[in-house]
A tleap script that builds the chain and sets N, CA, C and O, in Angstrom:
source leaprc.protein.ff14SB
mol = sequence {
  NMET ALA ALA ASN ARG PRO ILE GLY PHE TRP
  LEU ARG LEU VAL ASP GLY LEU ILE ASN GLU
  GLN PHE ASP ALA THR VAL GLU GLU HIE GLY
  VAL THR ARG ARG GLN TRP GLN ILE MET ASN
  VAL LEU ALA GLU ALA PRO ALA THR ALA ALA
  GLU LEU ASN GLU ALA LEU LYS PRO PHE PHE
  SER GLN THR ALA GLU GLU SER SER ALA GLU
  HIE LEU ASP GLU LEU LEU GLU SER ASN TRP
  ILE THR ASP ASP ASP GLY LYS TYR SER LEU
  THR GLU LEU GLY ARG ASN SER LEU THR LEU
  LEU GLY ASP VAL VAL ASP ARG ASN ARG LYS
  GLN VAL THR GLU GLY VAL SER ASP GLN GLU
  TYR GLU ALA THR LEU ASP VAL LEU GLN ARG
  MET ALA ARG ASN LEU GLY TRP GLU CGLY
}
set mol.1.N position { -34.068 12.481 0.022 }
set mol.1.CA position { -33.195 13.341 0.797 }
set mol.1.C position { -32.388 12.483 1.778 }
set mol.1.O position { -32.947 11.642 2.482 }
set mol.2.N position { -31.086 12.700 1.816 }
set mol.2.CA position { -30.186 11.874 2.614 }
set mol.2.C position { -30.504 11.903 4.102 }
set mol.2.O position { -30.409 10.874 4.771 }
set mol.3.N position { -30.879 13.056 4.629 }
set mol.3.CA position { -31.125 13.182 6.068 }
set mol.3.C position { -32.303 12.336 6.524 }
set mol.3.O position { -32.396 11.995 7.703 }
set mol.4.N position { -33.185 11.999 5.630 }
set mol.4.CA position { -34.368 11.220 5.987 }
set mol.4.C position { -34.131 9.713 5.975 }
set mol.4.O position { -35.038 8.944 6.291 }
set mol.5.N position { -32.950 9.294 5.622 }
set mol.5.CA position { -32.660 7.863 5.589 }
set mol.5.C position { -32.369 7.378 7.006 }
set mol.5.O position { -31.715 8.082 7.775 }
set mol.6.N position { -32.849 6.181 7.361 }
set mol.6.CA position { -32.609 5.665 8.723 }
set mol.6.C position { -31.169 5.174 8.885 }
set mol.6.O position { -30.446 4.977 7.908 }
set mol.7.N position { -30.780 4.985 10.129 }
set mol.7.CA position { -29.411 4.570 10.439 }
set mol.7.C position { -29.060 3.236 9.783 }
set mol.7.O position { -27.921 3.035 9.360 }
set mol.8.N position { -30.029 2.322 9.696 }
set mol.8.CA position { -29.768 1.031 9.063 }
set mol.8.C position { -29.314 1.185 7.622 }
set mol.8.O position { -28.444 0.449 7.158 }
set mol.9.N position { -29.900 2.136 6.917 }
set mol.9.CA position { -29.492 2.402 5.532 }
set mol.9.C position { -28.014 2.773 5.489 }
set mol.9.O position { -27.247 2.205 4.712 }
set mol.10.N position { -27.613 3.740 6.338 }
set mol.10.CA position { -26.240 4.225 6.331 }
set mol.10.C position { -25.262 3.151 6.798 }
set mol.10.O position { -24.167 3.031 6.248 }
set mol.11.N position { -25.646 2.369 7.806 }
set mol.11.CA position { -24.763 1.305 8.283 }
set mol.11.C position { -24.508 0.267 7.201 }
set mol.11.O position { -23.369 -0.142 6.978 }
set mol.12.N position { -25.564 -0.152 6.536 }
set mol.12.CA position { -25.410 -1.158 5.471 }
set mol.12.C position { -24.631 -0.605 4.292 }
set mol.12.O position { -23.771 -1.285 3.731 }
set mol.13.N position { -24.933 0.629 3.918 }
set mol.13.CA position { -24.237 1.237 2.783 }
set mol.13.C position { -22.749 1.366 3.067 }
set mol.13.O position { -21.925 0.931 2.262 }
set mol.14.N position { -22.395 1.959 4.201 }
set mol.14.CA position { -20.986 2.162 4.534 }
set mol.14.C position { -20.281 0.821 4.722 }
set mol.14.O position { -19.159 0.647 4.246 }
set mol.15.N position { -20.917 -0.124 5.404 }
set mol.15.CA position { -20.320 -1.443 5.590 }
set mol.15.C position { -20.038 -2.098 4.236 }
set mol.15.O position { -18.953 -2.637 4.020 }
set mol.16.N position { -20.997 -2.053 3.344 }
set mol.16.CA position { -20.820 -2.651 2.022 }
set mol.16.C position { -19.704 -1.987 1.234 }
set mol.16.O position { -18.896 -2.665 0.600 }
set mol.17.N position { -19.658 -0.658 1.275 }
set mol.17.CA position { -18.618 0.066 0.548 }
set mol.17.C position { -17.233 -0.198 1.133 }
set mol.17.O position { -16.265 -0.363 0.390 }
set mol.18.N position { -17.135 -0.238 2.457 }
set mol.18.CA position { -15.854 -0.550 3.097 }
set mol.18.C position { -15.403 -1.953 2.691 }
set mol.18.O position { -14.244 -2.152 2.327 }
set mol.19.N position { -16.309 -2.915 2.753 }
set mol.19.CA position { -15.962 -4.297 2.390 }
set mol.19.C position { -15.524 -4.406 0.939 }
set mol.19.O position { -14.525 -5.061 0.642 }
set mol.20.N position { -16.262 -3.769 0.029 }
set mol.20.CA position { -15.906 -3.821 -1.392 }
set mol.20.C position { -14.528 -3.235 -1.639 }
set mol.20.O position { -13.705 -3.825 -2.338 }
set mol.21.N position { -14.284 -2.063 -1.058 }
set mol.21.CA position { -13.002 -1.398 -1.270 }
set mol.21.C position { -11.860 -2.196 -0.651 }
set mol.21.O position { -10.800 -2.344 -1.259 }
set mol.22.N position { -12.075 -2.707 0.557 }
set mol.22.CA position { -11.024 -3.473 1.220 }
set mol.22.C position { -10.713 -4.746 0.444 }
set mol.22.O position { -9.549 -5.065 0.204 }
set mol.23.N position { -11.763 -5.475 0.049 }
set mol.23.CA position { -11.559 -6.715 -0.701 }
set mol.23.C position { -10.786 -6.453 -1.989 }
set mol.23.O position { -9.865 -7.195 -2.329 }
set mol.24.N position { -11.163 -5.395 -2.704 }
set mol.24.CA position { -10.468 -5.061 -3.949 }
set mol.24.C position { -9.015 -4.690 -3.675 }
set mol.24.O position { -8.126 -5.041 -4.451 }
set mol.25.N position { -8.772 -3.990 -2.588 }
set mol.25.CA position { -7.420 -3.555 -2.242 }
set mol.25.C position { -6.506 -4.742 -1.977 }
set mol.25.O position { -5.411 -4.808 -2.534 }
set mol.26.N position { -6.931 -5.677 -1.141 }
set mol.26.CA position { -6.043 -6.811 -0.830 }
set mol.26.C position { -5.958 -7.792 -1.995 }
set mol.26.O position { -4.904 -8.381 -2.233 }
set mol.27.N position { -7.063 -7.971 -2.724 }
set mol.27.CA position { -7.041 -8.896 -3.863 }
set mol.27.C position { -6.106 -8.393 -4.954 }
set mol.27.O position { -5.518 -9.190 -5.686 }
set mol.28.N position { -5.965 -7.078 -5.066 }
set mol.28.CA position { -5.020 -6.488 -6.003 }
set mol.28.C position { -3.591 -6.949 -5.718 }
set mol.28.O position { -2.738 -6.959 -6.606 }
set mol.29.N position { -3.352 -7.326 -4.479 }
set mol.29.CA position { -2.021 -7.747 -4.050 }
set mol.29.C position { -1.917 -9.264 -3.853 }
set mol.29.O position { -0.974 -9.757 -3.234 }
set mol.30.N position { -2.892 -9.986 -4.385 }
set mol.30.CA position { -2.774 -11.440 -4.456 }
set mol.30.C position { -3.313 -12.232 -3.283 }
set mol.30.O position { -3.038 -13.428 -3.181 }
set mol.31.N position { -4.072 -11.610 -2.392 }
set mol.31.CA position { -4.668 -12.352 -1.284 }
set mol.31.C position { -6.131 -11.967 -1.117 }
set mol.31.O position { -6.567 -10.904 -1.558 }
set mol.32.N position { -6.864 -12.841 -0.481 }
set mol.32.CA position { -8.236 -12.527 -0.124 }
set mol.32.C position { -8.241 -11.890 1.268 }
set mol.32.O position { -7.236 -11.910 1.978 }
set mol.33.N position { -9.363 -11.338 1.634 }
set mol.33.CA position { -9.489 -10.743 2.968 }
set mol.33.C position { -9.219 -11.788 4.046 }
set mol.33.O position { -8.492 -11.502 4.998 }
set mol.34.N position { -9.784 -12.995 3.926 }
set mol.34.CA position { -9.569 -14.038 4.926 }
set mol.34.C position { -8.093 -14.417 5.020 }
set mol.34.O position { -7.569 -14.615 6.116 }
set mol.35.N position { -7.423 -14.516 3.872 }
set mol.35.CA position { -6.002 -14.837 3.889 }
set mol.35.C position { -5.221 -13.743 4.607 }
set mol.35.O position { -4.303 -14.040 5.371 }
set mol.36.N position { -5.570 -12.501 4.372 }
set mol.36.CA position { -4.921 -11.381 5.061 }
set mol.36.C position { -5.154 -11.492 6.571 }
set mol.36.O position { -4.242 -11.262 7.365 }
set mol.37.N position { -6.388 -11.846 6.960 }
set mol.37.CA position { -6.695 -12.004 8.382 }
set mol.37.C position { -5.898 -13.161 8.982 }
set mol.37.O position { -5.385 -13.044 10.095 }
set mol.38.N position { -5.789 -14.271 8.260 }
set mol.38.CA position { -5.002 -15.411 8.731 }
set mol.38.C position { -3.553 -14.986 8.934 }
set mol.38.O position { -2.941 -15.322 9.948 }
set mol.39.N position { -3.013 -14.257 7.987 }
set mol.39.CA position { -1.632 -13.806 8.101 }
set mol.39.C position { -1.438 -12.908 9.321 }
set mol.39.O position { -0.406 -12.982 9.987 }
set mol.40.N position { -2.412 -12.072 9.613 }
set mol.40.CA position { -2.324 -11.214 10.797 }
set mol.40.C position { -2.330 -12.026 12.084 }
set mol.40.O position { -1.595 -11.711 13.020 }
set mol.41.N position { -3.152 -13.067 12.138 }
set mol.41.CA position { -3.168 -13.932 13.313 }
set mol.41.C position { -1.820 -14.627 13.456 }
set mol.41.O position { -1.271 -14.707 14.554 }
set mol.42.N position { -1.292 -15.128 12.349 }
set mol.42.CA position { -0.012 -15.841 12.384 }
set mol.42.C position { 1.164 -14.912 12.665 }
set mol.42.O position { 2.213 -15.371 13.118 }
set mol.43.N position { 1.013 -13.631 12.409 }
set mol.43.CA position { 2.071 -12.669 12.728 }
set mol.43.C position { 2.278 -12.579 14.234 }
set mol.43.O position { 3.365 -12.243 14.705 }
set mol.44.N position { 1.219 -12.882 14.986 }
set mol.44.CA position { 1.304 -12.862 16.450 }
set mol.44.C position { 1.980 -14.129 16.988 }
set mol.44.O position { 2.804 -14.065 17.900 }
set mol.45.N position { 1.618 -15.280 16.407 }
set mol.45.CA position { 2.179 -16.560 16.849 }
set mol.45.C position { 1.700 -17.665 15.913 }
set mol.45.O position { 0.635 -17.545 15.307 }
set mol.46.N position { 2.479 -18.742 15.792 }
set mol.46.CA position { 2.007 -19.892 15.015 }
set mol.46.C position { 0.679 -20.402 15.583 }
set mol.46.O position { 0.395 -20.235 16.769 }
set mol.47.N position { -0.128 -21.024 14.721 }
set mol.47.CA position { -1.445 -21.489 15.157 }
set mol.47.C position { -1.880 -22.705 14.355 }
set mol.47.O position { -1.470 -22.899 13.210 }
set mol.48.N position { -2.718 -23.517 14.982 }
set mol.48.CA position { -3.339 -24.659 14.299 }
set mol.48.C position { -4.559 -24.148 13.537 }
set mol.48.O position { -4.978 -23.004 13.713 }
set mol.49.N position { -5.119 -24.999 12.698 }
set mol.49.CA position { -6.336 -24.627 11.970 }
set mol.49.C position { -7.467 -24.331 12.950 }
set mol.49.O position { -8.246 -23.400 12.740 }
set mol.50.N position { -7.558 -25.116 14.013 }
set mol.50.CA position { -8.614 -24.882 15.015 }
set mol.50.C position { -8.436 -23.521 15.689 }
set mol.50.O position { -9.414 -22.812 15.926 }
set mol.51.N position { -7.202 -23.161 15.994 }
set mol.51.CA position { -6.942 -21.859 16.614 }
set mol.51.C position { -7.244 -20.720 15.645 }
set mol.51.O position { -7.762 -19.678 16.047 }
set mol.52.N position { -6.920 -20.920 14.373 }
set mol.52.CA position { -7.253 -19.907 13.363 }
set mol.52.C position { -8.764 -19.768 13.236 }
set mol.52.O position { -9.285 -18.655 13.151 }
set mol.53.N position { -9.468 -20.902 13.223 }
set mol.53.CA position { -10.931 -20.865 13.142 }
set mol.53.C position { -11.522 -20.065 14.295 }
set mol.53.O position { -12.430 -19.258 14.096 }
set mol.54.N position { -11.016 -20.286 15.480 }
set mol.54.CA position { -11.527 -19.581 16.659 }
set mol.54.C position { -11.242 -18.082 16.562 }
set mol.54.O position { -12.109 -17.258 16.854 }
set mol.55.N position { -10.036 -17.739 16.157 }
set mol.55.CA position { -9.653 -16.332 16.054 }
set mol.55.C position { -10.461 -15.597 14.980 }
set mol.55.O position { -10.765 -14.413 15.123 }
set mol.56.N position { -10.802 -16.307 13.916 }
set mol.56.CA position { -11.494 -15.671 12.787 }
set mol.56.C position { -13.002 -15.888 12.791 }
set mol.56.O position { -13.703 -15.407 11.900 }
set mol.57.N position { -13.495 -16.602 13.778 }
set mol.57.CA position { -14.914 -16.934 13.844 }
set mol.57.C position { -15.841 -15.720 13.657 }
set mol.57.O position { -16.840 -15.830 12.946 }
set mol.58.N position { -15.542 -14.576 14.271 }
set mol.58.CA position { -16.434 -13.428 14.081 }
set mol.58.C position { -16.505 -12.937 12.635 }
set mol.58.O position { -17.449 -12.239 12.266 }
set mol.59.N position { -15.515 -13.297 11.814 }
set mol.59.CA position { -15.467 -12.803 10.441 }
set mol.59.C position { -16.045 -13.786 9.430 }
set mol.59.O position { -16.344 -13.405 8.298 }
set mol.60.N position { -16.204 -15.041 9.826 }
set mol.60.CA position { -16.730 -16.035 8.911 }
set mol.60.C position { -18.221 -15.805 8.690 }
set mol.60.O position { -18.923 -15.284 9.556 }
set mol.61.N position { -18.678 -16.201 7.527 }
set mol.61.CA position { -20.093 -16.087 7.196 }
set mol.61.C position { -20.929 -16.865 8.204 }
set mol.61.O position { -20.630 -18.019 8.513 }
set mol.62.N position { -21.956 -16.237 8.703 }
set mol.62.CA position { -22.823 -16.889 9.677 }
set mol.62.C position { -23.811 -17.837 9.002 }
set mol.62.O position { -24.451 -18.647 9.672 }
set mol.63.N position { -23.937 -17.738 7.673 }
set mol.63.CA position { -24.919 -18.547 6.965 }
set mol.63.C position { -24.298 -19.730 6.224 }
set mol.63.O position { -25.021 -20.555 5.666 }
set mol.64.N position { -22.978 -19.820 6.212 }
set mol.64.CA position { -22.329 -20.916 5.485 }
set mol.64.C position { -21.253 -21.543 6.360 }
set mol.64.O position { -20.750 -20.922 7.296 }
set mol.65.N position { -20.918 -22.764 6.041 }
set mol.65.CA position { -19.830 -23.446 6.740 }
set mol.65.C position { -18.521 -22.903 6.197 }
set mol.65.O position { -18.089 -23.299 5.115 }
set mol.66.N position { -17.896 -22.019 6.919 }
set mol.66.CA position { -16.627 -21.455 6.492 }
set mol.66.C position { -15.584 -21.763 7.564 }
set mol.66.O position { -15.877 -21.757 8.760 }
set mol.67.N position { -14.372 -22.030 7.113 }
set mol.67.CA position { -13.278 -22.265 8.046 }
set mol.67.C position { -11.991 -21.749 7.414 }
set mol.67.O position { -11.963 -21.375 6.241 }
set mol.68.N position { -10.953 -21.736 8.195 }
set mol.68.CA position { -9.663 -21.260 7.691 }
set mol.68.C position { -9.073 -22.226 6.664 }
set mol.68.O position { -8.271 -21.818 5.823 }
set mol.69.N position { -9.461 -23.505 6.724 }
set mol.69.CA position { -8.858 -24.536 5.865 }
set mol.69.C position { -8.911 -24.165 4.390 }
set mol.69.O position { -7.933 -24.347 3.664 }
set mol.70.N position { -10.026 -23.656 3.956 }
set mol.70.CA position { -10.164 -23.344 2.532 }
set mol.70.C position { -9.303 -22.164 2.092 }
set mol.70.O position { -9.144 -21.930 0.894 }
set mol.71.N position { -8.755 -21.429 3.031 }
set mol.71.CA position { -7.948 -20.251 2.713 }
set mol.71.C position { -6.444 -20.500 2.860 }
set mol.71.O position { -5.639 -19.654 2.470 }
set mol.72.N position { -6.062 -21.640 3.416 }
set mol.72.CA position { -4.658 -21.908 3.715 }
set mol.72.C position { -3.851 -22.412 2.519 }
set mol.72.O position { -2.668 -22.097 2.395 }
set mol.73.N position { -4.478 -23.188 1.644 }
set mol.73.CA position { -3.741 -23.819 0.544 }
set mol.73.C position { -2.987 -22.808 -0.313 }
set mol.73.O position { -1.810 -23.004 -0.615 }
set mol.74.N position { -3.648 -21.748 -0.698 }
set mol.74.CA position { -3.007 -20.757 -1.562 }
set mol.74.C position { -1.846 -20.063 -0.847 }
set mol.74.O position { -0.822 -19.764 -1.462 }
set mol.75.N position { -2.009 -19.810 0.448 }
set mol.75.CA position { -0.913 -19.210 1.217 }
set mol.75.C position { 0.275 -20.153 1.302 }
set mol.75.O position { 1.425 -19.716 1.251 }
set mol.76.N position { -0.001 -21.452 1.434 }
set mol.76.CA position { 1.066 -22.455 1.441 }
set mol.76.C position { 1.761 -22.513 0.080 }
set mol.76.O position { 2.990 -22.537 0.004 }
set mol.77.N position { 0.966 -22.535 -0.994 }
set mol.77.CA position { 1.523 -22.601 -2.351 }
set mol.77.C position { 2.355 -21.367 -2.677 }
set mol.77.O position { 3.335 -21.455 -3.416 }
set mol.78.N position { 1.971 -20.225 -2.133 }
set mol.78.CA position { 2.703 -18.979 -2.378 }
set mol.78.C position { 3.932 -18.846 -1.488 }
set mol.78.O position { 4.688 -17.881 -1.600 }
set mol.79.N position { 4.126 -19.816 -0.608 }
set mol.79.CA position { 5.231 -19.805 0.354 }
set mol.79.C position { 5.148 -18.608 1.312 }
set mol.79.O position { 6.170 -18.082 1.752 }
set mol.80.N position { 3.933 -18.193 1.624 }
set mol.80.CA position { 3.739 -17.118 2.599 }
set mol.80.C position { 3.566 -17.693 3.997 }
set mol.80.O position { 3.791 -17.005 4.992 }
set mol.81.N position { 3.161 -18.970 4.067 }
set mol.81.CA position { 3.063 -19.671 5.348 }
set mol.81.C position { 3.642 -21.067 5.187 }
set mol.81.O position { 3.791 -21.566 4.071 }
set mol.82.N position { 3.968 -21.694 6.317 }
set mol.82.CA position { 4.416 -23.084 6.323 }
set mol.82.C position { 3.499 -23.888 7.238 }
set mol.82.O position { 2.820 -23.340 8.107 }
set mol.83.N position { 3.497 -25.187 7.022 }
set mol.83.CA position { 2.725 -26.111 7.848 }
set mol.83.C position { 3.700 -27.082 8.487 }
set mol.83.O position { 4.262 -27.949 7.819 }
set mol.84.N position { 3.893 -26.925 9.789 }
set mol.84.CA position { 4.792 -27.807 10.532 }
set mol.84.C position { 3.940 -28.699 11.424 }
set mol.84.O position { 3.638 -28.354 12.567 }
set mol.85.N position { 3.558 -29.849 10.882 }
set mol.85.CA position { 2.750 -30.822 11.620 }
set mol.85.C position { 1.442 -30.232 12.141 }
set mol.85.O position { 1.062 -30.454 13.291 }
set mol.86.N position { 0.762 -29.480 11.282 }
set mol.86.CA position { -0.528 -28.912 11.676 }
set mol.86.C position { -0.445 -27.563 12.369 }
set mol.86.O position { -1.474 -27.013 12.762 }
set mol.87.N position { 0.734 -27.026 12.527 }
set mol.87.CA position { 0.938 -25.702 13.128 }
set mol.87.C position { 1.422 -24.779 12.008 }
set mol.87.O position { 2.482 -25.002 11.423 }
set mol.88.N position { 0.643 -23.751 11.719 }
set mol.88.CA position { 0.955 -22.840 10.634 }
set mol.88.C position { 1.744 -21.643 11.144 }
set mol.88.O position { 1.502 -21.136 12.240 }
set mol.89.N position { 2.704 -21.200 10.316 }
set mol.89.CA position { 3.542 -20.053 10.654 }
set mol.89.C position { 3.776 -19.215 9.407 }
set mol.89.O position { 3.738 -19.722 8.285 }
set mol.90.N position { 4.017 -17.929 9.618 }
set mol.90.CA position { 4.403 -17.070 8.506 }
set mol.90.C position { 5.855 -17.344 8.132 }
set mol.90.O position { 6.698 -17.573 8.999 }
set mol.91.N position { 6.134 -17.320 6.846 }
set mol.91.CA position { 7.513 -17.389 6.379 }
set mol.91.C position { 8.056 -15.957 6.330 }
set mol.91.O position { 7.318 -14.996 6.550 }
set mol.92.N position { 9.336 -15.830 6.045 }
set mol.92.CA position { 9.926 -14.488 5.887 }
set mol.92.C position { 9.245 -13.747 4.739 }
set mol.92.O position { 8.963 -12.553 4.841 }
set mol.93.N position { 8.982 -14.467 3.643 }
set mol.93.CA position { 8.267 -13.871 2.511 }
set mol.93.C position { 6.870 -13.426 2.944 }
set mol.93.O position { 6.404 -12.355 2.554 }
set mol.94.N position { 6.211 -14.248 3.746 }
set mol.94.CA position { 4.883 -13.900 4.245 }
set mol.94.C position { 4.915 -12.666 5.129 }
set mol.94.O position { 4.034 -11.812 5.034 }
set mol.95.N position { 5.923 -12.563 5.988 }
set mol.95.CA position { 6.058 -11.375 6.856 }
set mol.95.C position { 6.289 -10.117 6.032 }
set mol.95.O position { 5.691 -9.074 6.298 }
set mol.96.N position { 7.159 -10.218 5.029 }
set mol.96.CA position { 7.421 -9.071 4.160 }
set mol.96.C position { 6.162 -8.665 3.399 }
set mol.96.O position { 5.862 -7.478 3.270 }
set mol.97.N position { 5.439 -9.645 2.904 }
set mol.97.CA position { 4.200 -9.363 2.169 }
set mol.97.C position { 3.167 -8.731 3.085 }
set mol.97.O position { 2.461 -7.807 2.680 }
set mol.98.N position { 3.073 -9.216 4.310 }
set mol.98.CA position { 2.117 -8.658 5.264 }
set mol.98.C position { 2.467 -7.210 5.602 }
set mol.98.O position { 1.573 -6.380 5.767 }
set mol.99.N position { 3.741 -6.904 5.703 }
set mol.99.CA position { 4.163 -5.520 5.955 }
set mol.99.C position { 3.740 -4.618 4.801 }
set mol.99.O position { 3.210 -3.529 5.021 }
set mol.100.N position { 3.974 -5.072 3.571 }
set mol.100.CA position { 3.561 -4.287 2.405 }
set mol.100.C position { 2.047 -4.126 2.360 }
set mol.100.O position { 1.540 -3.042 2.071 }
set mol.101.N position { 1.334 -5.199 2.644 }
set mol.101.CA position { -0.130 -5.127 2.686 }
set mol.101.C position { -0.602 -4.175 3.779 }
set mol.101.O position { -1.593 -3.467 3.601 }
set mol.102.N position { 0.097 -4.156 4.901 }
set mol.102.CA position { -0.260 -3.255 5.992 }
set mol.102.C position { -0.221 -1.809 5.556 }
set mol.102.O position { -1.084 -1.020 5.941 }
set mol.103.N position { 0.777 -1.448 4.753 }
set mol.103.CA position { 0.875 -0.077 4.239 }
set mol.103.C position { -0.319 0.247 3.333 }
set mol.103.O position { -0.889 1.335 3.409 }
set mol.104.N position { -0.684 -0.699 2.486 }
set mol.104.CA position { -1.818 -0.514 1.579 }
set mol.104.C position { -3.122 -0.381 2.370 }
set mol.104.O position { -3.949 0.482 2.075 }
set mol.105.N position { -3.296 -1.236 3.368 }
set mol.105.CA position { -4.507 -1.212 4.195 }
set mol.105.C position { -4.586 0.098 4.976 }
set mol.105.O position { -5.665 0.672 5.114 }
set mol.106.N position { -3.451 0.572 5.486 }
set mol.106.CA position { -3.440 1.857 6.206 }
set mol.106.C position { -3.889 3.001 5.301 }
set mol.106.O position { -4.666 3.858 5.722 }
set mol.107.N position { -3.402 3.016 4.059 }
set mol.107.CA position { -3.833 4.059 3.112 }
set mol.107.C position { -5.330 3.960 2.857 }
set mol.107.O position { -6.022 4.973 2.759 }
set mol.108.N position { -5.824 2.724 2.750 }
set mol.108.CA position { -7.253 2.500 2.529 }
set mol.108.C position { -8.059 3.042 3.705 }
set mol.108.O position { -9.072 3.713 3.506 }
set mol.109.N position { -7.617 2.757 4.923 }
set mol.109.CA position { -8.326 3.219 6.123 }
set mol.109.C position { -8.316 4.738 6.227 }
set mol.109.O position { -9.301 5.343 6.651 }
set mol.110.N position { -7.205 5.350 5.840 }
set mol.110.CA position { -7.130 6.819 5.860 }
set mol.110.C position { -8.109 7.423 4.874 }
set mol.110.O position { -8.721 8.455 5.150 }
set mol.111.N position { -8.260 6.780 3.719 }
set mol.111.CA position { -9.213 7.279 2.723 }
set mol.111.C position { -10.638 7.217 3.266 }
set mol.111.O position { -11.429 8.136 3.051 }
set mol.112.N position { -10.961 6.137 3.967 }
set mol.112.CA position { -12.312 5.973 4.516 }
set mol.112.C position { -12.642 7.084 5.511 }
set mol.112.O position { -13.782 7.545 5.573 }
set mol.113.N position { -11.654 7.511 6.284 }
set mol.113.CA position { -11.907 8.499 7.339 }
set mol.113.C position { -11.484 9.919 6.950 }
set mol.113.O position { -11.420 10.808 7.798 }
set mol.114.N position { -11.199 10.120 5.676 }
set mol.114.CA position { -10.812 11.456 5.222 }
set mol.114.C position { -11.927 12.457 5.534 }
set mol.114.O position { -13.097 12.200 5.248 }
set mol.115.N position { -11.564 13.583 6.112 }
set mol.115.CA position { -12.548 14.609 6.456 }
set mol.115.C position { -13.277 14.348 7.761 }
set mol.115.O position { -14.165 15.112 8.139 }
set mol.116.N position { -12.915 13.281 8.451 }
set mol.116.CA position { -13.522 12.936 9.739 }
set mol.116.C position { -12.458 13.170 10.811 }
set mol.116.O position { -11.376 12.587 10.759 }
set mol.117.N position { -12.773 14.023 11.777 }
set mol.117.CA position { -11.799 14.301 12.828 }
set mol.117.C position { -11.658 13.086 13.750 }
set mol.117.O position { -12.520 12.208 13.779 }
set mol.118.N position { -10.563 13.056 14.494 }
set mol.118.CA position { -10.360 11.983 15.469 }
set mol.118.C position { -11.504 11.951 16.476 }
set mol.118.O position { -11.965 10.879 16.866 }
set mol.119.N position { -11.960 13.128 16.893 }
set mol.119.CA position { -13.075 13.215 17.854 }
set mol.119.C position { -14.360 12.639 17.249 }
set mol.119.O position { -15.076 11.890 17.912 }
set mol.120.N position { -14.647 12.983 16.012 }
set mol.120.CA position { -15.848 12.465 15.353 }
set mol.120.C position { -15.777 10.948 15.201 }
set mol.120.O position { -16.765 10.246 15.418 }
set mol.121.N position { -14.621 10.459 14.834 }
set mol.121.CA position { -14.432 9.022 14.665 }
set mol.121.C position { -14.650 8.294 15.990 }
set mol.121.O position { -15.377 7.302 16.044 }
set mol.122.N position { -14.020 8.786 17.056 }
set mol.122.CA position { -14.177 8.175 18.379 }
set mol.122.C position { -15.630 8.246 18.848 }
set mol.122.O position { -16.142 7.289 19.429 }
set mol.123.N position { -16.291 9.368 18.601 }
set mol.123.CA position { -17.701 9.510 18.993 }
set mol.123.C position { -18.574 8.521 18.223 }
set mol.123.O position { -19.505 7.943 18.784 }
set mol.124.N position { -18.279 8.330 16.952 }
set mol.124.CA position { -19.038 7.378 16.135 }
set mol.124.C position { -18.884 5.970 16.680 }
set mol.124.O position { -19.868 5.244 16.825 }
set mol.125.N position { -17.650 5.582 16.982 }
set mol.125.CA position { -17.413 4.247 17.555 }
set mol.125.C position { -18.141 4.090 18.876 }
set mol.125.O position { -18.740 3.047 19.137 }
set mol.126.N position { -18.094 5.111 19.706 }
set mol.126.CA position { -18.760 5.061 21.009 }
set mol.126.C position { -20.269 4.868 20.844 }
set mol.126.O position { -20.867 4.030 21.520 }
set mol.127.N position { -20.868 5.624 19.968 }
set mol.127.CA position { -22.312 5.518 19.743 }
set mol.127.C position { -22.672 4.140 19.195 }
set mol.127.O position { -23.633 3.524 19.656 }
set mol.128.N position { -21.916 3.655 18.223 }
set mol.128.CA position { -22.212 2.337 17.648 }
set mol.128.C position { -22.057 1.223 18.684 }
set mol.128.O position { -22.846 0.279 18.695 }
set mol.129.N position { -21.057 1.322 19.545 }
set mol.129.CA position { -20.889 0.314 20.601 }
set mol.129.C position { -22.057 0.346 21.577 }
set mol.129.O position { -22.547 -0.704 21.994 }
set mol.130.N position { -22.502 1.533 21.942 }
set mol.130.CA position { -23.655 1.617 22.855 }
set mol.130.C position { -24.909 1.069 22.203 }
set mol.130.O position { -25.700 0.391 22.859 }
set mol.131.N position { -25.105 1.350 20.926 }
set mol.131.CA position { -26.264 0.810 20.209 }
set mol.131.C position { -26.212 -0.708 20.160 }
set mol.131.O position { -27.228 -1.377 20.353 }
set mol.132.N position { -25.023 -1.253 19.902 }
set mol.132.CA position { -24.866 -2.708 19.872 }
set mol.132.C position { -25.209 -3.316 21.225 }
set mol.132.O position { -25.882 -4.345 21.294 }
set mol.133.N position { -24.750 -2.684 22.301 }
set mol.133.CA position { -25.085 -3.190 23.646 }
set mol.133.C position { -26.583 -3.099 23.918 }
set mol.133.O position { -27.167 -3.991 24.532 }
set mol.134.N position { -27.197 -2.013 23.456 }
set mol.134.CA position { -28.654 -1.867 23.617 }
set mol.134.C position { -29.399 -2.991 22.927 }
set mol.134.O position { -30.508 -3.349 23.325 }
set mol.135.N position { -28.785 -3.549 21.890 }
set mol.135.CA position { -29.413 -4.636 21.137 }
set mol.135.C position { -28.967 -6.020 21.602 }
set mol.135.O position { -29.274 -7.027 20.964 }
set mol.136.N position { -28.231 -6.062 22.733 }
set mol.136.CA position { -27.882 -7.346 23.327 }
set mol.136.C position { -26.459 -7.810 23.142 }
set mol.136.O position { -26.094 -8.873 23.644 }
set mol.137.N position { -25.635 -7.040 22.431 }
set mol.137.CA position { -24.238 -7.439 22.230 }
set mol.137.C position { -23.495 -7.333 23.545 }
set mol.137.O position { -23.657 -6.359 24.280 }
set mol.138.N position { -22.672 -8.342 23.847 }
set mol.138.CA position { -21.925 -8.361 25.101 }
set mol.138.C position { -20.418 -8.434 24.873 }
set mol.138.O position { -19.666 -8.716 25.806 }
set mol.139.N position { -19.978 -8.189 23.666 }
set mol.139.CA position { -18.564 -8.374 23.289 }
set mol.139.C position { -17.584 -7.484 23.971 }
set mol.139.O position { -16.384 -7.575 23.712 }
savepdb mol mol.pdb
quit
């Protein structure tokens, strides 16, 4: 019975399903999730690999050595970003692609929250943040 499942079950299930759907959505358009995240950081301002690593640190695998470097080559080859002496920037093609991806991601996010009111969504976020703080999160 679903009601008897603990919160950890639901958190892991929903997190996994969101990740699978999101990864499939962006990969359908020729980028990985990390590449999409890099492009979003670069949409704000040019950045070095070290700055990208810092910005994306919360998203990198905690169990493996991951960095932005392994995700940059394909973006460079696709002409979505440029490398100007170690400072990466989005190209016009990259900006256009990111805009198109943004529309796809927005549709994906709407699907995830279909049937959930704004109040329910905000209450869920509030509860999860309080639970995280109860467990020592200080973010």
